[in-house]
N, C-alpha and C positions, 0 to 999 in steps of 0.2 A: 678617264673617269669623269663623271659629272660632279662638280665641286661647288660648294658654297663657302665663301670666305667671310669671316667675322674678324675685324681688326682695325688697324689704323697705322699711320705713319710709315716709316721706312720698312719695317719688317712686313707689314701688311701689303704694301705696294710690291715689295720684292717677292713675296710669296705668290702674289697674283701673276707677276711676270714669269716666275718659275713655272707655274701651272700652264700658262699659255705656251711657253717654250716647249714643254713636254707634250703639248697637244691635248691637254685636258680641256674639257668644256666647263668654264666657270659660268654658272647659270645665274648667280646672284651674289652681291656683295653687301654686307652690312658695315657701314663706316660713317664717321663724322664727315661733315663737309658737303652733304647732299641737301638739297632744298634750302639753300641760303645759309647753311651753317659755315663756320670758318673753314678755310682751306685745309685739306688733309691729303696727304700723298696717295693713300689708297683710293679715296674717292676720285681724285683727279685721274689716276691711272685707269680705274674702272670705266669712268666716263669716256676717256680717250679710246678705250677698247670697245666701246658700245655695250658694256655690260650693265644690266640694271643695278642701281645703287639704292639702298634703303637706309634711312637715317638709323644709326646705331640704337639698339634697344638695350635696356638693362637686362631684359629677359627675352630669349629667343625660344619660341614655342614651335610645336609641330606645324601649326597653321602657317608659319612663316617660311617653311621649307618646301620648295617645289617638289613635285613628284619625280621619282627616279634619280634622286641624288645619291651618290655613292659615299661622299665624305664631306664633313664640315671641317675646314681648317681655321683654327683660331690663332691669329698671328698678331700679338700685341693687343689682345682683346680684353675688355673689362665687362663683358656681358655674361650672364648666367645662361648657359645653353641647357635647356631642360631635358629630362629623360625622354619626354615625348619627341622632342626635336632630334635627339640622338638616335632614337629608335626608328625615326622616319627615314633614316639613311641606311646604306648597306653596312658601313663600317663604324659609324658613330662620329665623334668629334675628336680631332687631333689637336691638342694644344701644345704651346711651347712655354716653358717656365725657365727663367734665367737663374737657376740654381741647380745644385746636385740634389734633386729630390731624393728623400723626403726632407732634407735640410732646407730651411728658409722658405717654407710655405708662406703665402701671403703676397700682396701686390707690390711690396717694396723690397723684393729679395735682393736686388743689387745694392741698394743703399745699406741694408742690414749686413750684407757680406763685407762691405767696406767698414762699417761702423764697428763690427765685431772683430775686425783684424784678421779675417780668414786669409791664409796664405794661398789657398786654392779656391777657385770658383768653377762654375760649370753651368751647363744647360741641360734641360730634359725635355724631350718630346714625349708626351704622355696622352693616354686615352682619358678624356674628361669624364667625370662622374658627378654625383651630386655634392661631393665634398669640395673643400678648398684645396686644390692642387693635390688631391689624394689618389688619383686614378693610376692604373697600371702603366709602367714605363715601357715606351716603345723604342727609344734610343736615348743615349746619354753621352756627353763628352765633358772634358774639363780643360782648364787653363790655369796658369799662374796669375796671381794678383801681383802686379809690379809695384815697387816703391813709388809713392807719389800718386798712385791711381786714385781717382774718385769714381763715383757711380757712373758719371757720364763717359769718362774715358774708357772704363772697363766695358761698358755696354757697347759703345761704338766700335772699339778695336776688336773685341773678342766675342762678347756674348750675343750681339745681334747677328753677326755673320754666322756664328755657330748655330743659332736657331734656324737660319735658312738652310744650312747644310743638313741639319738633323731632319727637318721637314722633307727635304729632297731624298734623304736616305729612306725614310719611312714610305714615301710615295713609291720609290723604286721597289721596295719590298712588296708593297701591295700589288704592284704590277705583276709580280711573280706569284701572287697568292699567299705570301708570307705575312702573317699578322703576329708581331711580337708584342706581348703584353705581360710584363713581369710585375707582380704585385709589389707595392712599396712596403718596406719593412717598417714596423712601428717604433722600434727601440731608438733609432737615431733621429726620429722626426722632430722638427721644430716648426713653430708658427709664430710670426711676428705681426703686429698690427701695422696699419698704414703709418708710414713714418711721420706724416704731418700731424697725426693725432697723439704722438708720443714725444715728450720732451727728452732731449739727449741725457739730461741729468738723471732721468728715471729709467733709462734703458739699460 
């Protein structure tokens, strides 16, 4: 498949390596660390592989997507991928969210998982739409939250590797012509704001 990757850091870099191992053609990467920005693993991995890197945008439009792209993979991405950009591809945009969607929608899902004392965490590969983590579910998995976990340990030990596995699972299904897209239920949905904008005493 011809793929565009939008993302950063470990998950973005590992998603890129996964696609290259699979024999996919990664035609473009959006990531921090290009054109003099601070070091970023995804930027470094793309540059090493000779893949064009464009500085991350807050908004990725159809004009930014090369012709003939099958899929956008959003791996630790904080950009809005517009409907036009998604429609410019064969399958759309596949994102990973580190929660059992529809629970903990929002950018600080792992921190809210810990803060709310959830005994179970999980991750979701989903088809991005215009909402905040509201698109149909492509694949999902779960894990226990261990005593003493914080957001960093839970992410590094379980949720980041889980994201890579789920992306790989969906890519394998797409190879076979299988597109799983299960609508999210509304009744268990939660959304929390960015953790930095909320005082713990108010949460």
